[in-house]
N, C-alpha and C positions, 0 to 999 in steps of 0.2 A: 700185093706183090712184095712190098718191103717187109711185111710181117713174116713172110716165108723165109727170109734170109737174115733178118736182124731181130734180135730179141728185145723185149721191153727192158728199160725205158728208152733205149737208144733208137728204137724204131720210130718213135715220135719225132725225134730230132731229124732223122733222115727224111721223113714225110714233109715236115715244114721246110726243110732245105730245098727239096726238089720242087715243091710248090712255089717257093720264093724265086728260084732260078727261072721257072716258067713265066712268072709274072714279070720278071726283069726282061726276059726275052721279048715280051709283048709291050714293054715300056710302060707297064702299069705300076709305077713306082710307089704310089700310096698303098696299093694292095701288097706289094712286095715288102714294104716296111712293116705292115701289120703282121705278115707271116714271119718275118725275121724277128720281130718283137716277141711273138709267141714262142719262137724257137729259143730265144734268149731266156725267157722266163722258165721254160721247160728245162733248159740246161742248168739254170741256177738251182732248181730243186734237186737235180742229180748231184751236183757238186756238194750241196748241203748234206745230202744223204751219205756221201762218201766221207765218213768221219775220220778214217785213218789213212786216207789215200789222197794223193794230189796229181796222179798221172793224167787226169783229165784237163789240167791247166792249158796245155797247148791248144786243145779244142776250144776252150773258153776264149783264148786270145783271138783266134780266127773268127769265131762267132761274134764277139764284141766289136772287132774291127769292121766286119760286114754290116753289123747293125748301124754303126755310125755312118758309113759310106752310103748305105741304102737310105738312111734318114735324110742325108744331105740331098740325095736325088729326089726324095719325096717332097722336101722343102721347095725344090725348084718347080715341082708340078703344081701343088696347091689347087686341087680341083675345087672349083666353085668358091674359092677364097673363104672356106669355112674356118680355116685355122688362122691364128695370128702368126706373124712372122716369128720364127724360132720355136713355135709350139711343138712341132714334131721332134726337133732336136732336144727340147727340154724333156719330152717323154722318153726319148732314147737314153738321155742321161740318167733318168730314174731307174731304168733297167740296168744300166751299167753300174749304178750305185748298189743295186741288189747284189750283183756279183762281187763288188768290192767289199761289202759288209760281210759276206760269207768268208772271203779270204782273210779279212782283218780279224775275224772272230776265232780263227784257228790259233790256239794257244801252244801248240807243240813247238818245241825249241829246236828241233832238228831241221837243218836247212833242206835236207833231202826229202823230208816228209811234209813239212808245213805248207799250207796254201798261201801263207803270207808272202811267199816269194813271188806270187803273181800280182801283188798289190800295185807295183809301179807301172806295169803294163796298163792296168785299168785306169790309174791316175792320169797317165799320158793321154788315153782316149778321152777321158773326162775333160782334161785341159783343152783339147782340141775343140770340144763342143762348147765349153764355157767361153773361150776366146771368140768363137764364131758368133755366139748369141750375146756377147758383151756382158757376161755375168761373172766378172773376175773375182768378186767377193766370195764366190763359192769355192774358189781354189784354196782359200786359207786353211780350212780343216784338213784338206787333202795333203797340203804341204806339211802341216804339223804331224800328220800320221806317218809320212815318209821320213821326216827328219828324226823322229823318235824311234824308228824301226831298228831293231838289232841287226837286220839284214841289209841295212842301208848300203854297205859296200859290196854286197854279194849280188846285187842286180846286174844284169848284163850291161856292158859299156854303151851299147846303142840306146838302151832304155834310159840310162843315166844322162846321156847327151841330150836326148829329147826332153827329159825332165828339167834339166838345168836351163835349156833354151827357154822353156815356158816360164819357169820361176824367175829367170833373169828378166824376161819381158815384163812380168808382173811387178818386179821390184823397180823397173824403170818407170812404169806408170805410177807407182807409189812414191816416186822421187827419191828412192833409196839407191843412189847411183853407185855407191861402193859395192853393195850386194849385187846389183845388176852387172857391174863390171866383172865381179868374181864368177858369177854363174855363166855369163855369156862367153867369157874368155875360156873357161873350162870347156864349154860346148864347142867353141871354134877350134881350139888346139887339139881336142881329142876326136873331132869329126874326121873321118877318113879323107885323105888328100884327093881321092878320086870323086868324092861327093861335092862337086863344085856348086851344085844348086843349093844344097843344104848349107854350105859354108857362106854362100852369098846371102841366104836368108838370115843367118846369124849376124853377119856383118852389117846388115841394114839397121839393126838395133845396137850393135856393139859400137859402131863408129860414133854416133851422136853421144852415147854414154861416155866413151873415151874422151871426146872433145870437151864435154861438160866438166870432166875431171882434169882437163888441161893437157891431155896427150894428143899429139897430132899424128894421124895415120899417114903411112907412106903411099905416095901416088901409085907405085907399081902394084901394091896390094889391091888398091881400089880398081885399077885397070884389070888386073888378073881375074877378079871376081865380078866384073861388070857393074860396079857401083860408082862409076866415075862422076856421077851427079854430085857426089860429096866433095870432090876435089876443089871446084870453084868456090864452094861454100867454105872449105878450109882456108883458102887464100883470102876470101872476104873477111872472115873472122880474124885471121892473123894480122891482116893489114888494118883492121878497124874500118874497113870500107863499107859503111852502112848502106850506101846507095846500091852497090853491087849485091849486098846481102838481101835487100828488099827485092831486087830484080830477080835473084835466084829463087827466092821464096815463091814469087809469082810464077816463074818459069816452071819450076818442079812441083808446084802445088798439088797437082793431081797424084803424082807419085808419092809424095809425103803423106797425103791424106789416105790414099789406098793402103799404105803400110801402117797407118795409125801412128805416125811419128811427127806429124805437123807441129803440134804444140811443144814437143820435146825439142825439135829443131829450132823453133822460135825462141826458146830459152837461151840459145847460143848468142843471141843478139846482145845480151848483157856482157858477154866476153868481148864482143866487137866494140862495145862502148868503152870497156876498160882499156883495150889496146889503142883506141883512138885517143883517149884522154892521156895515155902514157906518151903518145907522140907529141901532144900539145905540151906536156911537162918537159920533154926533152928539148923541144924547140925553144921554149921560154927560158929553160935552164934556171928555174927558181922554185922555191918551195911554197910560195903563195901564188896560186893560180886564179886569176879573175874568172868568175863564173861566165862573164861575157865572152871570154876567149873560148871556153868549152862550147858555149852555145853557137858561136860563130863557126866552129869546126863542124858541129852537128848540121847546121843550116847548109854549109857548103857541100855536105854529102847527102842532100835531099831531104833532111828532116826539117822541112820548112815550117811545120806547125808546132815546133818545140819552143816554148818561151823560157824565160829565166827560171821561173818557179819549177817547171818540169825538168829543166836541166839539173837543178839542185836535187830534185827527187831521184833522178838517175844516179847522181853522185852519192846520195845518201844510201841508196840500195847497195852500191858497190862497196861503200865503207862498211855497211852492216854485214855483208857477206865476206868481208876480209880481203876483197880484191884490191882495195886501196887502203893504205894506212894513213889516217889523218882525220881531219874534222872540217866542218863547214863553218866559217865565220859569217853568219847571216848579216851582221851589222855592216861588214865591209864587202859583202858579196864576193868572198874569196874562199877557195878551197886550200886549206893549209895541210900539206902532205908531210909525212915523216921525212927526216933527213937521212934516215937509214932504211933502205929497201922500201920505198913508198909504194911500189907495185910488186908485191910478192909473186914469185912463180906460182902459176895456177896449180901445178902438181903438188906443191907443198900444202895446199888447202884441202886437197882431196883425202 
């Protein structure tokens, strides 16, 4: 029936698509994935054969999006547990890479004609797969390809926002907080104001990055986008209240782990240490601070297992990171801080 109305090679795409829809309606997700995968491979050949045209790109975007979403459905089905976790998504990524390579290989310089204008859409689909199966190292060559593209500024704003969101997250996991701040801030500021869900997703990663760089988020922003979990954390860090910090880490543990930011949030504890030691310095009002005084402050806030040696290690880390200006006199068990700006503003270190 399809062949009577649709000519080759498009007829093959239509047949695979209709069969896939039927399999989905029957909730046979593994079968649907196999059909969608075959559809994607057939489409890749068509695009490759269109040497001087790129009008088929919008079809490619839809087919690749469907492939990823159907693969996710098939992952949840796992008939007979024959596949390893993430195996179906990995295979889907291989098909997506096939489309990406065809687009990247188009050397035409005209923005209206080249298939390279479709690269970012595919990169974003691949990012979503790689983040889901925790293979972030595979993002690196894709980022390099986009950053070196002459069409970098010509991609649609929505695609650029998605791209920067994922690159910002990867930079955060790589501990490159300046880059993470740059990419995630762009994504948040350019995301449409009505897209509250997307803005919330971006803030979940942007807030801890900003805090690690010494910037404090406003409570009204956290309330507006329903990430108020961070506000108590902000107060605990600013006050140097380690007891409250530990309680909040335990209280919101499942949320932080689900979002993949638990270890990033835990790094904020070093700032809480810095703020607590600054309070001790202000109370004693002298530039030679006994290590015992710092340990007493730690113990009073629930860090009962911290001895003098570990306290010195915490101080040494703060000095190394530039959060305290001074040195440790091991002979006298004292921290000697600078007479000028001993606790530099955190924003000046970022």
